[in-house]
BAFI-3210 file (N, C-alpha, C; in Angstrom, 3 decimals, decimal comma, padded with zeros to 6 digits):
// residues 236
n [1|2|3|4|5|6|7|8|9|10|11|12|13|14|15|16|17|18|19|20|21|22|23|24|25|26|27|28|29|30|31|32|33|34|35|36|37|38|39|40|41|42|43|44|45|46|47|48|49|50|51|52|53|54|55|56|57|58|59|60|61|62|63|64|65|66|67|68|69|70|71|72|73|74|75|76|77|78|79|80|81|82|83|84|85|86|87|88|89|90|91|92|93|94|95|96|97|98|99|100|101|102|103|104|105|106|107|108|109|110|111|112|113|114|115|116|117|118|119|120|121|122|123|124|125|126|127|128|129|130|131|132|133|134|135|136|137|138|139|140|141|142|143|144|145|146|147|148|149|150|151|152|153|154|155|156|157|158|159|160|161|162|163|164|165|166|167|168|169|170|171|172|173|174|175|176|177|178|179|180|181|182|183|184|185|186|187|188|189|190|191|192|193|194|195|196|197|198|199|200|201|202|203|204|205|206|207|208|209|210|211|212|213|214|215|216|217|218|219|220|221|222|223|224|225|226|227|228|229|230|231|232|233|234|235|236]
n.u [-028,073|-026,887|-028,388|-027,824|-028,304|-027,494|-029,216|-031,187|-030,402|-031,514|-033,260|-031,706|-032,513|-034,409|-033,672|-031,038|-029,792|-030,024|-028,404|-025,908|-025,524|-025,309|-022,964|-021,191|-021,200|-020,060|-017,490|-016,349|-015,780|-017,610|-019,439|-022,249|-025,488|-026,614|-024,342|-023,012|-024,780|-024,569|-021,916|-021,989|-023,648|-022,282|-021,348|-022,424|-023,524|-022,378|-019,651|-017,208|-017,008|-014,510|-012,812|-011,057|-011,213|-009,372|-009,286|-007,640|-007,262|-008,863|-007,184|-006,187|-008,357|-007,681|-006,809|-008,935|-008,087|-005,310|-002,567|-000,362|000,965|000,434|002,983|004,153|004,634|006,743|007,476|010,581|012,489|013,079|016,326|018,842|019,450|017,128|015,327|016,469|016,123|013,344|012,861|014,087|012,542|010,037|010,706|011,237|008,660|007,375|008,775|008,202|005,409|005,187|006,248|004,301|002,096|002,821|003,010|000,374|-001,000|000,052|-001,132|-002,479|-000,528|001,554|000,269|-000,236|002,395|003,358|001,621|002,255|004,916|004,632|003,010|004,740|006,734|005,302|003,650|001,609|-000,528|-003,787|-005,137|-006,880|-006,197|-003,616|-004,078|-005,459|-003,450|-001,545|-002,912|-003,133|-000,420|000,248|-001,505|-000,793|001,840|001,398|-000,289|001,331|003,416|001,943|000,946|003,315|004,371|002,333|002,407|005,007|004,726|003,050|004,733|006,710|005,344|004,986|007,655|008,377|006,922|008,525|008,990|011,194|011,344|009,999|011,792|013,005|010,967|010,728|013,090|012,591|010,515|011,812|013,051|010,863|010,086|012,273|011,956|009,447|010,108|012,019|010,528|008,579|010,254|010,864|008,462|006,956|008,318|008,355|007,553|007,865|008,317|009,633|012,278|012,226|010,327|011,670|013,916|012,692|011,573|013,838|015,279|013,555|013,750|016,472|016,452|014,816|016,406|018,563|017,186|016,503|019,026|019,887|018,225|019,461|021,608|023,767|022,644|019,908|019,388|019,721|017,594|015,369|015,657|015,051|012,329|009,188|010,162|010,032|010,463|010,464|008,574|009,158|007,432|005,913]
n.v [-098,425|-100,644|-102,488|-103,318|-105,979|-107,134|-107,209|-106,291|-103,342|-100,051|-097,293|-094,036|-091,547|-088,577|-086,400|-086,988|-086,671|-083,889|-082,980|-083,902|-082,353|-079,773|-080,067|-080,503|-078,083|-076,437|-077,531|-077,057|-074,353|-072,439|-069,456|-068,694|-067,750|-065,468|-064,137|-063,543|-061,737|-059,605|-058,777|-057,943|-055,815|-053,717|-051,709|-049,713|-051,473|-053,839|-053,667|-053,346|-050,546|-047,975|-049,378|-049,586|-050,042|-052,084|-053,117|-051,666|-049,045|-045,815|-042,767|-040,039|-037,273|-034,087|-031,117|-028,289|-025,856|-023,588|-023,129|-021,613|-018,360|-015,794|-014,277|-011,011|-007,967|-005,120|-001,746|-000,596|001,407|004,975|006,342|008,182|010,530|011,101|011,463|013,713|015,538|015,698|016,917|019,406|020,438|020,660|022,528|024,701|025,185|026,008|028,358|030,044|030,132|031,444|033,959|034,783|034,950|037,032|039,119|039,209|039,988|042,492|043,947|046,493|048,333|047,756|048,278|051,039|052,134|051,384|052,795|055,480|055,528|054,976|057,122|059,204|058,578|058,542|061,032|061,796|059,981|059,116|058,702|056,500|054,779|054,140|052,835|050,545|049,375|048,859|046,971|044,917|044,219|043,434|041,211|039,535|038,868|037,458|035,380|034,060|033,055|031,313|029,458|028,369|027,056|025,192|023,539|022,599|021,062|019,031|017,813|016,949|014,970|013,126|012,479|011,250|009,009|007,463|008,309|009,225|010,969|013,262|015,004|016,463|018,032|019,537|020,991|022,732|024,144|025,395|027,564|029,203|029,596|031,083|033,462|034,339|034,712|036,764|038,869|039,154|039,953|042,476|043,949|043,294|043,955|046,509|047,554|047,841|045,249|044,266|043,325|040,889|039,507|039,402|037,862|035,434|034,732|034,518|032,676|030,465|029,921|029,181|026,869|025,220|024,856|023,458|021,157|020,018|019,419|017,515|015,406|014,338|012,826|009,867|007,736|008,331|008,064|005,294|004,362|005,329|003,899|001,307|001,108|-000,346|-002,671|-004,826|-005,832|-008,652|-008,430|-008,683|-010,912|-010,709]
n.w [010,361|012,966|015,466|018,957|019,340|017,063|014,982|012,126|010,221|011,179|009,763|009,625|012,049|011,595|013,154|013,792|011,308|010,865|012,935|012,109|009,800|010,890|012,381|010,295|008,943|010,847|011,191|008,680|008,619|007,787|008,138|010,151|008,859|009,991|010,919|008,578|007,503|009,312|008,778|006,130|006,375|007,384|005,711|002,918|000,067|000,737|001,288|003,692|005,905|005,483|003,843|000,768|-002,842|-003,195|-000,720|000,984|003,444|002,952|001,803|004,008|004,446|003,043|004,922|005,332|006,174|006,539|008,458|007,987|007,641|005,201|003,097|003,890|002,322|002,017|001,060|-000,331|001,757|001,436|000,593|002,491|001,122|-000,338|001,739|002,913|000,831|000,832|003,339|002,937|000,835|002,101|004,076|002,444|001,426|003,771|004,383|002,172|002,398|004,860|004,193|002,353|004,054|005,823|003,974|003,115|005,442|005,640|003,654|003,224|004,027|002,226|-000,229|000,054|000,167|-002,358|-004,063|-003,463|-004,356|-007,141|-007,943|-007,540|-009,349|-011,747|-012,402|-014,136|-014,188|-012,967|-009,618|-009,323|-011,392|-010,677|-008,265|-009,149|-010,667|-008,689|-007,088|-008,953|-009,321|-006,718|-006,096|-008,157|-007,492|-005,058|-005,933|-007,832|-006,247|-004,604|-006,503|-007,495|-005,197|-004,743|-007,060|-006,824|-004,502|-005,450|-007,341|-005,605|-004,177|-006,247|-006,740|-004,318|-004,656|-006,099|-008,702|-010,769|-012,914|-012,186|-011,092|-013,106|-014,016|-011,722|-011,889|-014,065|-012,918|-010,847|-012,045|-012,587|-009,970|-009,031|-010,507|-009,502|-006,815|-006,961|-008,095|-006,126|-004,034|-004,892|-004,840|-002,570|-000,322|000,781|003,161|006,801|007,548|005,418|005,121|006,450|004,917|002,459|003,172|003,785|001,302|-000,426|001,042|000,943|-001,781|-001,968|-000,334|-001,884|-004,150|-002,985|-002,160|-004,597|-005,648|-003,788|-004,451|-006,635|-005,955|-005,821|-004,239|-004,274|-006,999|-007,403|-005,881|-007,274|-009,651|-008,914|-008,751|-007,943|-006,855|-004,017|-000,593|001,661|004,641|008,164|010,224|013,352]
ca.u [-027,381|-027,152|-028,684|-026,905|-028,605|-026,991|-030,303|-031,190|-030,136|-032,702|-032,952|-031,304|-033,587|-034,302|-032,936|-029,601|-029,317|-029,883|-027,235|-024,704|-025,347|-024,827|-021,569|-020,400|-021,034|-019,137|-016,130|-015,814|-015,435|-018,626|-020,095|-023,709|-026,120|-026,832|-023,036|-022,725|-025,642|-024,016|-020,682|-022,311|-024,433|-021,413|-021,108|-023,325|-023,073|-021,711|-018,219|-017,017|-016,625|-013,083|-012,021|-011,107|-011,517|-008,457|-009,286|-006,794|-008,021|-008,762|-006,239|-006,768|-008,913|-006,833|-007,390|-009,463|-007,490|-003,857|-002,064|000,757|000,590|000,956|004,083|003,802|005,650|006,816|008,248|011,956|012,481|013,927|017,651|019,006|019,427|015,737|014,728|016,980|015,440|011,973|012,894|014,414|011,369|009,023|011,183|011,024|007,227|007,052|009,357|007,425|004,083|005,312|006,397|002,991|001,209|003,214|002,629|-001,089|-001,392|000,531|-001,657|-002,759|000,738|002,270|-000,442|-000,010|003,765|003,490|000,884|003,060|006,090|004,225|002,538|005,920|007,448|004,416|002,655|000,544|-001,616|-004,696|-004,989|-007,640|-005,410|-002,472|-004,588|-005,733|-002,173|-000,926|-003,624|-002,757|000,946|000,259|-002,144|-000,010|002,962|000,891|-000,802|002,433|004,094|001,070|000,884|004,609|004,474|001,371|002,922|006,182|004,247|002,564|005,903|007,381|004,595|005,328|009,028|008,383|006,326|009,601|008,937|012,382|011,168|009,468|012,897|013,286|009,902|011,087|014,136|011,931|009,715|012,713|013,250|009,670|010,176|013,254|011,343|008,409|010,764|012,654|009,466|008,015|011,213|010,851|007,197|006,345|009,266|008,446|007,100|008,825|008,614|010,143|013,509|011,841|009,691|012,712|014,739|011,920|011,428|015,121|015,622|012,755|014,331|017,706|016,109|014,293|017,553|019,271|016,371|016,614|020,377|019,938|017,512|020,290|022,738|023,748|021,697|018,558|019,255|019,492|016,243|014,404|015,777|014,478|010,910|008,386|010,713|009,599|011,185|009,560|008,554|009,263|006,201|006,156]
ca.v [-098,641|-101,975|-102,415|-104,086|-107,413|-107,683|-107,378|-105,476|-101,884|-099,191|-096,022|-092,945|-090,661|-087,244|-085,479|-087,254|-086,070|-082,429|-082,734|-084,083|-081,190|-078,621|-080,308|-080,326|-076,652|-075,842|-077,990|-076,501|-072,939|-071,557|-068,642|-068,743|-066,758|-064,168|-063,471|-062,941|-060,552|-058,484|-058,311|-057,209|-054,619|-052,682|-050,634|-049,832|-052,322|-055,032|-053,441|-052,772|-049,137|-047,717|-050,189|-049,154|-051,087|-053,197|-053,504|-050,779|-047,908|-044,628|-041,742|-039,017|-036,108|-032,906|-030,085|-027,124|-024,646|-023,530|-022,338|-020,776|-016,983|-015,371|-013,307|-009,594|-007,221|-003,695|-001,006|-000,269|002,771|005,903|006,568|009,431|011,678|011,414|012,022|015,084|016,348|015,939|017,902|020,720|020,913|021,077|023,772|025,753|025,510|026,753|029,699|030,825|030,352|032,480|035,244|035,135|035,327|038,370|040,073|039,325|040,779|043,863|044,370|047,924|049,072|047,546|049,002|052,490|052,457|051,253|053,895|056,696|055,421|055,082|058,492|060,058|058,281|058,789|062,002|062,012|059,007|059,435|057,833|055,259|053,892|053,663|051,854|049,290|048,773|048,330|045,743|043,881|043,774|042,749|039,894|038,696|038,322|036,469|034,210|033,315|032,289|030,216|028,439|027,683|026,147|024,096|022,619|021,928|020,021|017,903|017,122|016,253|013,734|012,198|012,023|010,302|007,781|006,844|008,752|010,056|012,005|014,489|015,906|017,363|019,032|020,437|021,903|023,788|024,960|026,228|028,816|030,009|029,965|032,170|034,700|034,780|035,196|038,051|039,874|039,385|040,728|043,862|044,647|042,947|044,231|047,970|047,946|047,603|043,811|043,904|042,526|039,519|038,880|039,115|036,745|034,204|034,376|034,058|031,444|029,389|029,564|028,435|025,530|024,440|024,451|022,408|019,934|019,412|018,848|016,296|014,317|013,831|012,067|008,469|006,895|008,606|007,494|003,849|004,157|005,554|002,840|000,058|001,303|-001,541|-003,777|-004,877|-006,801|-009,261|-007,852|-009,664|-011,070|-010,932]
ca.w [011,627|013,508|016,901|019,808|019,257|015,798|014,028|010,914|010,393|011,135|009,055|010,556|012,452|010,956|014,047|013,676|010,040|011,064|013,792|011,298|008,909|011,681|012,712|009,081|008,656|011,824|010,936|007,417|008,791|007,199|009,154|010,098|007,977|010,658|011,007|007,271|007,329|010,066|008,135|004,913|006,700|007,960|004,737|001,758|-001,028|001,223|001,482|005,027|005,919|005,628|002,925|-000,616|-003,823|-003,014|000,680|001,785|003,974|002,082|002,301|004,865|003,758|003,297|005,780|004,624|006,736|006,464|009,579|007,568|007,339|003,898|003,201|003,895|001,600|002,309|000,086|000,043|002,291|000,672|001,187|003,238|000,206|-000,654|002,951|003,047|-000,174|001,291|004,427|002,370|000,102|003,066|004,680|001,442|001,410|004,995|004,275|001,209|002,961|005,893|003,504|001,807|005,157|006,283|002,929|003,105|006,598|005,414|002,363|003,155|004,088|000,960|-001,288|000,228|-000,231|-003,816|-004,691|-003,329|-005,222|-008,543|-008,180|-007,603|-010,595|-012,900|-011,938|-015,101|-014,023|-011,868|-008,462|-009,512|-012,250|-009,889|-007,297|-009,874|-011,035|-007,471|-006,720|-009,916|-009,002|-005,417|-006,160|-009,069|-006,715|-004,101|-006,658|-008,454|-005,205|-004,194|-007,556|-007,542|-004,053|-004,926|-008,076|-006,247|-003,575|-006,261|-007,897|-004,508|-003,928|-007,325|-006,541|-003,204|-005,176|-006,887|-010,098|-010,917|-013,930|-011,593|-010,748|-014,224|-013,967|-010,629|-012,371|-014,832|-012,003|-010,057|-012,778|-012,322|-008,548|-008,911|-011,008|-008,565|-005,594|-007,240|-008,249|-004,790|-003,243|-005,359|-004,586|-001,292|000,769|000,927|004,494|007,872|007,572|004,104|005,216|006,817|003,747|001,472|003,663|003,654|-000,112|-000,962|001,755|000,363|-003,084|-001,722|000,162|-003,004|-004,984|-002,259|-002,192|-005,927|-005,767|-002,969|-005,136|-007,728|-005,417|-006,288|-003,503|-004,771|-008,346|-007,285|-005,339|-008,350|-010,658|-008,403|-008,485|-008,111|-006,088|-002,617|000,213|002,648|005,980|009,239|010,994|014,785]
c.u [-027,804|-027,384|-027,757|-027,138|-028,130|-028,031|-030,144|-030,949|-031,451|-032,349|-032,599|-032,470|-033,360|-033,529|-031,444|-029,024|-029,096|-028,674|-025,954|-024,451|-024,811|-023,375|-020,697|-020,172|-020,025|-017,711|-015,546|-015,515|-016,427|-019,346|-021,582|-024,271|-026,267|-025,507|-022,673|-023,566|-025,098|-022,766|-020,977|-023,089|-023,576|-021,177|-022,073|-022,708|-022,332|-020,232|-018,032|-016,549|-015,129|-012,218|-012,172|-011,446|-010,627|-008,359|-008,439|-007,627|-007,847|-007,772|-006,960|-007,264|-008,071|-007,578|-007,833|-008,886|-005,981|-003,366|-000,913|000,265|001,171|002,091|003,560|004,951|005,611|007,715|009,656|011,983|013,398|015,278|017,714|018,934|017,998|015,031|015,202|016,310|014,016|011,930|013,175|013,242|010,299|009,425|011,008|009,561|006,844|007,574|008,549|006,027|004,122|005,465|005,070|002,038|001,536|002,806|001,121|-001,579|-000,960|000,007|-001,837|-001,467|001,514|001,602|-000,218|001,386|003,933|002,762|001,688|004,260|005,710|003,713|003,724|006,697|006,623|003,332|001,487|-000,641|-002,507|-004,581|-005,717|-006,857|-004,219|-002,924|-004,870|-004,440|-001,479|-001,598|-003,265|-001,371|000,962|-000,317|-001,443|001,173|002,491|000,446|000,327|003,190|003,249|001,007|002,191|004,730|003,533|001,896|004,166|005,774|003,735|003,733|006,681|006,664|004,879|006,729|009,104|007,696|007,255|009,434|010,079|012,232|010,616|010,580|013,191|012,172|010,153|012,158|013,530|011,131|010,590|012,999|012,064|009,675|011,147|012,668|010,293|009,026|011,404|011,615|008,816|008,948|011,222|009,594|006,591|007,230|009,409|007,986|008,187|009,194|009,213|011,380|013,185|011,197|010,729|013,569|013,989|011,789|012,732|015,589|014,831|013,282|015,614|017,440|015,591|015,424|018,335|018,509|016,490|017,981|020,476|019,246|018,302|021,471|022,630|022,757|020,267|018,358|019,013|018,074|015,180|014,470|015,143|013,006|010,129|008,922|010,258|010,449|010,245|009,698|008,598|007,966|006,558|004,899]
c.v [-100,006|-101,867|-103,335|-105,578|-108,024|-107,890|-106,487|-104,005|-101,135|-097,884|-094,941|-092,049|-089,276|-086,273|-085,730|-086,650|-084,588|-082,111|-082,914|-082,902|-079,992|-078,790|-080,118|-078,853|-076,026|-076,255|-077,418|-075,029|-071,991|-070,817|-068,820|-067,613|-065,432|-063,429|-062,817|-061,704|-059,362|-057,926|-057,484|-055,948|-053,502|-051,531|-050,800|-050,699|-053,553|-054,862|-052,811|-051,343|-049,009|-048,515|-049,662|-050,297|-052,308|-053,630|-052,615|-049,615|-046,682|-043,622|-040,709|-037,823|-034,876|-031,870|-028,890|-025,818|-024,764|-022,592|-021,423|-019,386|-016,566|-014,376|-011,885|-008,826|-005,749|-003,028|-000,749|001,166|003,682|006,087|007,934|010,646|012,076|012,003|013,456|016,017|016,662|017,002|019,295|021,294|021,418|022,371|024,942|026,166|026,359|028,189|030,584|031,117|031,421|033,858|035,707|035,602|036,735|039,418|040,263|040,181|042,240|044,447|045,878|048,741|048,947|048,332|050,504|052,892|052,382|052,388|055,190|056,671|055,605|056,484|059,456|059,841|058,599|059,782|062,200|061,066|059,410|058,380|056,506|054,258|053,316|052,611|050,512|048,579|048,164|047,027|044,593|043,339|042,951|041,341|038,968|038,065|037,231|035,193|033,395|032,485|031,102|029,090|027,649|026,668|024,951|023,071|021,891|020,835|018,801|017,104|016,392|014,943|012,697|011,643|011,002|008,993|007,081|007,103|009,742|011,154|013,306|015,474|016,886|018,393|020,023|021,429|023,051|024,713|025,824|027,555|029,759|030,488|031,126|033,494|035,241|035,335|036,561|039,166|040,190|040,198|042,196|044,604|044,370|043,274|045,725|048,444|047,654|046,126|043,339|043,037|041,067|038,785|038,508|037,937|035,416|033,776|033,842|032,784|030,254|028,944|028,763|027,021|024,647|023,965|023,326|021,091|019,238|018,768|017,552|015,130|013,733|012,999|010,590|007,574|007,085|008,003|005,994|003,559|004,345|004,441|001,541|000,225|000,013|-002,742|-003,654|-005,894|-007,368|-008,589|-008,966|-009,696|-011,398|-011,531]
c.w [012,177|014,983|017,660|019,687|017,966|014,781|012,832|011,250|010,317|010,431|010,037|010,821|011,852|011,831|013,970|012,410|010,202|011,924|013,009|010,389|009,671|012,037|011,498|008,748|009,603|011,541|009,669|007,503|008,195|008,296|009,043|009,284|008,669|010,821|009,694|007,041|008,090|009,403|006,901|005,188|007,245|007,016|003,594|000,684|-000,567|001,434|002,835|004,941|006,140|004,695|001,521|-001,538|-003,616|-001,565|001,561|002,299|003,070|002,650|003,156|004,042|004,068|004,128|004,938|005,148|006,693|007,560|009,177|007,203|005,997|004,071|003,109|003,272|002,012|001,277|000,612|000,558|001,487|001,357|001,860|002,326|-000,143|000,569|003,191|002,053|000,262|002,384|003,887|001,577|001,057|003,766|003,723|001,385|002,624|004,898|003,323|001,742|004,054|005,262|002,913|002,898|005,659|005,256|002,877|004,278|006,462|004,107|002,273|003,176|002,778|-000,160|-001,164|-000,203|-001,744|-004,532|-004,611|-004,265|-006,684|-008,870|-008,283|-008,896|-011,833|-012,475|-012,904|-014,949|-012,839|-010,768|-008,632|-010,356|-011,481|-008,883|-007,964|-010,238|-009,819|-007,043|-007,665|-009,609|-007,716|-005,543|-007,151|-008,340|-005,760|-004,825|-007,272|-007,421|-004,749|-005,215|-007,614|-006,404|-004,223|-005,934|-007,564|-005,264|-004,337|-006,837|-006,808|-004,181|-005,012|-007,142|-005,405|-003,564|-006,160|-008,379|-010,303|-011,949|-013,377|-011,251|-011,876|-014,383|-012,825|-011,057|-013,175|-013,917|-011,115|-010,744|-012,562|-010,871|-008,356|-009,390|-010,049|-007,287|-005,819|-007,409|-006,904|-003,914|-003,659|-004,934|-003,206|-000,093|001,034|002,301|005,523|008,011|006,245|004,147|005,553|005,633|002,703|001,889|003,509|002,198|-000,693|-000,252|001,236|-000,983|-002,901|-001,210|-000,966|-003,916|-004,296|-002,264|-003,539|-006,122|-004,974|-003,657|-006,300|-007,244|-005,815|-005,554|-003,972|-006,154|-008,293|-006,789|-006,412|-009,397|-010,211|-008,071|-008,786|-007,367|-004,636|-001,897|001,276|004,006|007,014|010,023|012,431|015,410]
res [m|t|d|a|s|g|g|n|q|r|p|p|h|q|d|d|v|l|d|d|e|a|v|g|e|t|s|s|g|t|e|p|a|h|a|r|d|e|a|t|a|t|a|p|g|g|v|p|e|g|a|g|d|d|g|a|p|p|p|e|r|p|s|l|s|d|d|r|r|p|p|v|l|k|s|v|p|p|p|r|s|v|r|t|s|r|v|l|w|l|s|s|f|v|a|v|a|a|a|m|l|i|a|f|l|s|h|e|a|i|a|g|e|l|e|e|t|l|l|r|l|s|p|g|y|d|e|a|s|i|t|s|l|v|n|l|i|y|w|t|c|i|a|s|l|g|i|v|v|t|v|e|a|i|l|l|a|m|m|l|n|r|r|g|g|a|r|w|a|q|l|a|l|l|l|v|h|a|g|a|a|l|i|g|s|a|f|l|t|v|t|e|f|g|i|l|v|e|a|l|l|l|g|g|l|g|l|a|v|g|a|w|v|a|s|l|l|p|g|a|n|r|w|f|r|t|r|g|q|v|q|p|a|t|l|h]
***
């Protein structure tokens, strides 16, 4: 540098050199070291938080909960023919059970009438043998009616579970039911309540036949063929 008097140049002072370097750094757009340290410290590895490999923000994390409710399924309701068959079967069970109850409460009267009748028809047998035979006939009639009603109830439950094959087992059982009802009408109706017992037994048989016929109607057949199908239920 040249002084004002036009003399020799003097070497630049060290402080002037440092000032020039600071001005050069500022004019070239270079950030100070402490600013770079703060930028690189924002994320591990020197990458700012929220930036991907290409600098774009990462996608949103999917929600762990789903507000949508799952579908609820319900069974196809039985048609009117099946419901009618169920009512008739249940009415038959009630009628037969009532006849059995009346016959059970009239046990002594029924046994006495049967013993007198058998002694009159077979005078050669002793009274003990006749009593044993009467008890065997009486309890056989009661037990057969009870077994028939129990098996019919089981088959009805299978039918309501949309097992159409149970209807053919019911047909075979109706024959047994008819025999039990006829035998019961012959031996359990010898007392003053005999007419009522007979009406209940034959009425129960008629209701069972009607129930079986109702289960063969076209609507019931379609319901049995679509076993296993369900329909969506409405959520409220």
